[in-house]
C-alpha positions as a Markdown table, in Angstrom:
| # | Residue | x | y | z |
|---|---|---|---|---|
| 1 | Phe | -2.3 | -2.9 | 5.3 |
| 2 | Phe | -0.6 | -3.3 | 8.6 |
| 3 | Phe | -2.1 | -3.6 | 12.0 |
| 4 | Gln | -1.0 | -4.1 | 15.7 |
| 5 | Ala | -3.5 | -6.1 | 17.8 |
| 6 | Glu | -5.6 | -4.5 | 20.2 |
| 7 | Asp | -7.9 | -6.1 | 22.9 |
| 8 | Gly | -11.4 | -6.3 | 21.8 |
| 9 | Ile | -10.8 | -6.1 | 18.2 |
| 10 | Arg | -11.9 | -9.2 | 16.3 |
| 11 | Asp | -13.3 | -8.3 | 12.9 |
| 12 | Phe | -12.5 | -6.2 | 10.0 |
| 13 | Cys | -15.6 | -5.3 | 7.6 |
| 14 | Leu | -15.0 | -4.6 | 4.0 |
| 15 | Ser | -17.7 | -2.2 | 2.4 |
| 16 | Arg | -19.0 | -3.1 | -1.0 |
| 17 | Gly | -17.4 | 0.2 | -2.5 |
| 18 | Leu | -13.7 | 0.9 | -2.4 |
| 19 | Gly | -14.2 | 4.4 | -1.9 |
| 20 | Asp | -16.1 | 3.5 | 1.3 |
| 21 | Val | -13.0 | 1.4 | 2.4 |
| 22 | Tyr | -10.6 | 4.4 | 1.7 |
| 23 | Lys | -12.7 | 7.0 | 3.2 |
| 24 | Arg | -14.3 | 5.3 | 6.1 |
| 25 | Gln | -12.8 | 2.1 | 7.3 |
| 26 | Leu | -9.2 | 2.4 | 7.0 |
| 27 | Cys | -9.1 | 6.2 | 8.2 |
| 28 | Ala | -11.3 | 5.2 | 11.3 |
| 29 | Leu | -9.1 | 2.3 | 12.1 |
| 30 | Gln | -6.1 | 4.6 | 11.7 |
| 31 | Ala | -7.7 | 7.2 | 13.9 |
| 32 | Ala | -8.7 | 4.6 | 16.4 |
| 33 | Gly | -4.9 | 3.5 | 16.7 |
| 34 | Ile | -5.5 | 0.1 | 15.3 |
| 35 | Leu | -4.0 | 0.7 | 11.6 |
| 36 | Lys | -0.5 | 1.6 | 12.0 |
| 37 | Tyr | 0.7 | 2.0 | 8.7 |
| 38 | Leu | -0.5 | 1.6 | 5.1 |
| 39 | Ile | 1.3 | 0.5 | 2.2 |
| 40 | Thr | -0.2 | 0.8 | -1.5 |
| 41 | Gln | 0.7 | -0.1 | -5.0 |
| 42 | Asn | -2.3 | 2.1 | -6.3 |
| 43 | Thr | -1.6 | 5.3 | -8.0 |
| 44 | Asp | -4.9 | 6.8 | -7.9 |
| 45 | Gly | -4.3 | 8.9 | -4.9 |
| 46 | Leu | -7.5 | 8.1 | -3.0 |
| 47 | His | -5.6 | 7.2 | 0.3 |
| 48 | Arg | -4.4 | 10.9 | 0.5 |
| 49 | Lys | -7.5 | 12.3 | -0.8 |
| 50 | Ser | -9.4 | 10.5 | 2.1 |
| 51 | Gly | -7.3 | 12.2 | 4.4 |
| 52 | Phe | -5.1 | 9.3 | 5.6 |
| 53 | Pro | -1.9 | 10.6 | 7.3 |
| 54 | Val | 0.9 | 10.9 | 5.0 |
| 55 | Ser | 3.4 | 9.9 | 7.5 |
| 56 | Lys | 1.7 | 6.7 | 7.9 |
| 57 | Leu | 1.6 | 5.9 | 4.2 |
| 58 | Ser | 4.0 | 4.5 | 1.6 |
| 59 | Glu | 2.8 | 5.0 | -2.1 |
| 60 | Leu | 5.2 | 2.6 | -3.7 |
| 61 | His | 4.2 | 3.4 | -7.3 |
| 62 | Gly | 3.6 | 7.2 | -7.0 |
| 63 | Asn | 0.3 | 9.2 | -7.1 |
| 64 | Thr | -1.1 | 10.6 | -10.3 |
| 65 | Asn | -2.0 | 13.7 | -8.5 |
| 66 | Leu | 1.3 | 14.4 | -6.8 |
| 67 | Glu | 4.2 | 16.4 | -8.2 |
| 68 | Ile | 7.4 | 17.0 | -6.5 |
| 69 | Cys | 10.0 | 19.7 | -6.9 |
| 70 | Lys | 13.3 | 17.9 | -7.7 |
| 71 | Asp | 15.3 | 20.9 | -6.2 |
| 72 | Cys | 13.7 | 21.5 | -2.8 |
| 73 | Gly | 11.4 | 18.4 | -2.2 |
| 74 | Arg | 8.4 | 20.4 | -1.9 |
| 75 | Glu | 5.4 | 18.3 | -2.7 |
| 76 | Tyr | 2.0 | 19.7 | -4.4 |
| 77 | Leu | -1.1 | 17.4 | -4.3 |
| 78 | Arg | -3.4 | 18.5 | -7.2 |
| 79 | Asp | -7.2 | 17.7 | -8.0 |
| 80 | Tyr | -5.9 | 16.7 | -11.6 |
| 81 | Arg | -3.5 | 14.3 | -13.0 |
| 82 | Thr | -0.2 | 15.9 | -13.0 |
| 83 | Arg | 1.7 | 13.9 | -15.8 |
| 84 | Asn | 2.2 | 15.6 | -18.9 |
| 85 | Ala | 5.2 | 14.2 | -20.7 |
| 86 | Ser | 4.9 | 12.2 | -23.8 |
| 87 | Gln | 8.2 | 10.2 | -23.1 |
| 88 | Val | 8.0 | 7.2 | -20.5 |
| 89 | His | 10.9 | 8.5 | -18.3 |
| 90 | Asp | 10.4 | 12.1 | -18.6 |
| 91 | His | 8.8 | 13.1 | -15.4 |
| 92 | Arg | 8.6 | 17.0 | -16.0 |
| 93 | Thr | 5.1 | 18.4 | -15.6 |
| 94 | Gly | 6.1 | 21.7 | -17.3 |
| 95 | Arg | 5.1 | 23.6 | -13.8 |
| 96 | Leu | 7.6 | 25.3 | -11.6 |
| 97 | Cys | 7.9 | 25.1 | -7.8 |
| 98 | Glu | 5.8 | 27.8 | -6.2 |
| 99 | Asn | 8.7 | 28.6 | -3.5 |
| 100 | Ser | 9.9 | 32.0 | -4.5 |
| 101 | Glu | 13.4 | 31.1 | -3.5 |
| 102 | Cys | 13.4 | 28.0 | -5.7 |
| 103 | Lys | 11.4 | 27.9 | -8.7 |
| 104 | Gly | 12.7 | 24.4 | -9.6 |
| 105 | Glu | 11.2 | 22.1 | -12.3 |
| 106 | Leu | 8.1 | 20.1 | -11.0 |
| 107 | His | 8.1 | 16.2 | -11.7 |
| 108 | Asp | 5.2 | 13.9 | -11.5 |
| 109 | Ser | 5.7 | 11.0 | -9.0 |
| 110 | Ile | 4.6 | 8.0 | -11.1 |
| 111 | Ile | 7.0 | 5.0 | -11.1 |
| 112 | Asn | 7.2 | 3.5 | -14.6 |
| 113 | Phe | 8.7 | 0.0 | -15.4 |
| 114 | Gly | 12.2 | -0.2 | -15.2 |
| 115 | Glu | 12.4 | 2.9 | -12.5 |
| 116 | Gly | 13.5 | 2.6 | -8.9 |
| 117 | Leu | 11.0 | 2.9 | -6.2 |
| 118 | Pro | 11.0 | 5.9 | -3.9 |
| 119 | Glu | 13.7 | 4.8 | -1.1 |
| 120 | Lys | 11.9 | 6.2 | 1.8 |
| 121 | Ala | 8.3 | 4.7 | 1.1 |
| 122 | Met | 10.0 | 1.5 | 0.4 |
| 123 | Glu | 12.3 | 1.4 | 3.6 |
| 124 | Asn | 9.4 | 2.4 | 5.7 |
| 125 | Gly | 7.3 | -0.3 | 4.1 |
| 126 | Phe | 9.7 | -3.0 | 5.1 |
| 127 | Glu | 10.3 | -1.5 | 8.5 |
| 128 | Glu | 6.7 | -1.4 | 9.4 |
| 129 | Ser | 6.1 | -4.8 | 8.0 |
| 130 | Lys | 8.8 | -6.0 | 10.6 |
| 131 | Lys | 7.0 | -4.3 | 13.5 |
| 132 | Ala | 3.3 | -5.3 | 12.7 |
| 133 | Asp | 1.7 | -8.2 | 14.4 |
| 134 | Leu | -1.0 | -8.6 | 11.6 |
| 135 | Cys | -0.9 | -8.0 | 7.9 |
| 136 | Leu | -4.0 | -7.5 | 6.1 |
| 137 | Ala | -3.4 | -7.6 | 2.3 |
| 138 | Leu | -6.5 | -6.5 | 0.5 |
| 139 | Gly | -7.0 | -6.8 | -3.3 |
| 140 | Ser | -3.6 | -7.8 | -4.3 |
| 141 | Ser | -2.2 | -10.7 | -6.2 |
| 142 | Leu | 1.2 | -10.3 | -4.4 |
| 143 | Arg | 3.0 | -10.8 | -7.4 |
| 144 | Val | 4.7 | -7.5 | -7.9 |
| 145 | Thr | 7.9 | -7.0 | -5.8 |
| 146 | Pro | 9.1 | -5.6 | -3.6 |
| 147 | Ala | 5.7 | -5.0 | -2.2 |
| 148 | Ala | 4.8 | -8.6 | -2.6 |
| 149 | Asp | 7.8 | -9.6 | -0.1 |
| 150 | Met | 6.7 | -7.2 | 2.8 |
| 151 | Pro | 4.0 | -9.5 | 4.3 |
| 152 | Lys | 6.5 | -12.2 | 4.4 |
| 153 | Tyr | 8.4 | -9.9 | 6.8 |
| 154 | Thr | 5.6 | -9.6 | 9.1 |
| 155 | Val | 5.1 | -13.6 | 9.1 |
| 156 | Arg | 9.0 | -14.0 | 9.7 |
| 157 | Lys | 8.9 | -11.7 | 12.7 |
| 158 | Gly | 5.9 | -14.0 | 14.3 |
| 159 | Gly | 3.2 | -11.9 | 13.0 |
| 160 | Asn | -0.2 | -13.0 | 11.3 |
| 161 | Leu | -1.3 | -12.7 | 7.6 |
| 162 | Val | -4.7 | -12.5 | 6.2 |
| 163 | Ile | -5.0 | -12.0 | 2.5 |
| 164 | Val | -8.4 | -11.0 | 0.8 |
| 165 | Asn | -8.5 | -11.2 | -2.8 |
| 166 | Leu | -10.6 | -12.4 | -5.8 |
| 167 | Gln | -8.0 | -15.0 | -6.8 |
| 168 | Arg | -5.5 | -17.3 | -4.8 |
| 169 | Thr | -2.3 | -15.4 | -4.6 |
| 170 | Cys | 1.3 | -16.9 | -5.3 |
| 171 | Leu | 2.2 | -16.2 | -1.6 |
| 172 | Leu | -0.3 | -19.1 | -0.6 |
| 173 | Tyr | 2.3 | -21.6 | -2.1 |
| 174 | Thr | 5.6 | -20.2 | -0.9 |
| 175 | Ser | 7.5 | -21.7 | 1.9 |
| 176 | Asp | 7.8 | -18.3 | 3.3 |
| 177 | Ala | 4.1 | -18.0 | 4.1 |
| 178 | Ala | 2.6 | -18.6 | 7.6 |
| 179 | Asp | 2.1 | -22.3 | 8.6 |
| 180 | Asp | -1.6 | -21.1 | 9.4 |
| 181 | Leu | -2.8 | -18.7 | 6.7 |
| 182 | Leu | -6.3 | -17.6 | 6.2 |
| 183 | Cys | -7.2 | -16.6 | 2.6 |
| 184 | Val | -10.7 | -15.2 | 1.8 |
| 185 | Asp | -11.7 | -14.7 | -1.7 |
| 186 | Leu | -14.5 | -12.0 | -2.3 |
| 187 | Gly | -17.0 | -14.9 | -3.4 |
| 188 | Gly | -17.2 | -16.0 | 0.2 |
| 189 | Arg | -14.9 | -19.2 | -0.2 |
| 190 | Arg | -12.3 | -19.6 | 2.6 |
| 191 | Ile | -9.0 | -21.4 | 1.6 |
| 192 | Ile | -7.0 | -22.5 | 4.7 |
| 193 | Gln | -3.5 | -23.6 | 4.4 |
| 194 | Lys | -1.5 | -25.3 | 7.1 |
| 195 | Lys | 2.1 | -26.1 | 6.7 |
| 196 | Asn | 2.0 | -25.4 | 2.9 |
| 197 | Lys | -0.9 | -27.4 | 2.1 |
| 198 | His | -4.7 | -26.1 | 1.5 |
| 199 | Lys | -8.1 | -27.1 | 1.5 |
| 200 | Thr | -11.2 | -25.3 | 0.4 |
| 201 | Asn | -14.2 | -25.0 | 2.9 |
């Protein structure tokens, strides 16, 4: 989750339910011009369903409810899971593009292990990471690359990083992390790292 600073903005509040975060806080922050871009590894499609602008969203691992025409590129967001194939790398859903001039095969958008990430989503993620002055990483171990590398680009460009997760993340111990890094677990503990050393308050 990438932010650019605004005067008067000091706090970000997490609600108890993830649905509330998706539907209320993140969309509200985006509408207010505070949240500039959102990068997700989740495949549940809740960000799109909540009304978050697709142009401000990178779904790196796909969306279970999204199928795409491989011929014309048209996208279809369904209210059901689109994956039907029994083979791991077979993404055909059995449906056809509704464009009468196309009628190409529709494929699900899920990224399985060993498959490349969508280029545009990945490129946008890195580009927005470089522009952000604050990266807020929510509920991620920051272990799966390339998404795990994106917060580092914010830090390298002089931005700040806040991690909110149940456990400590591996980024906490890397030399690429910020000298001053605030990591908050959901149990209320704060772990503050300075110059790659940390203490628990």
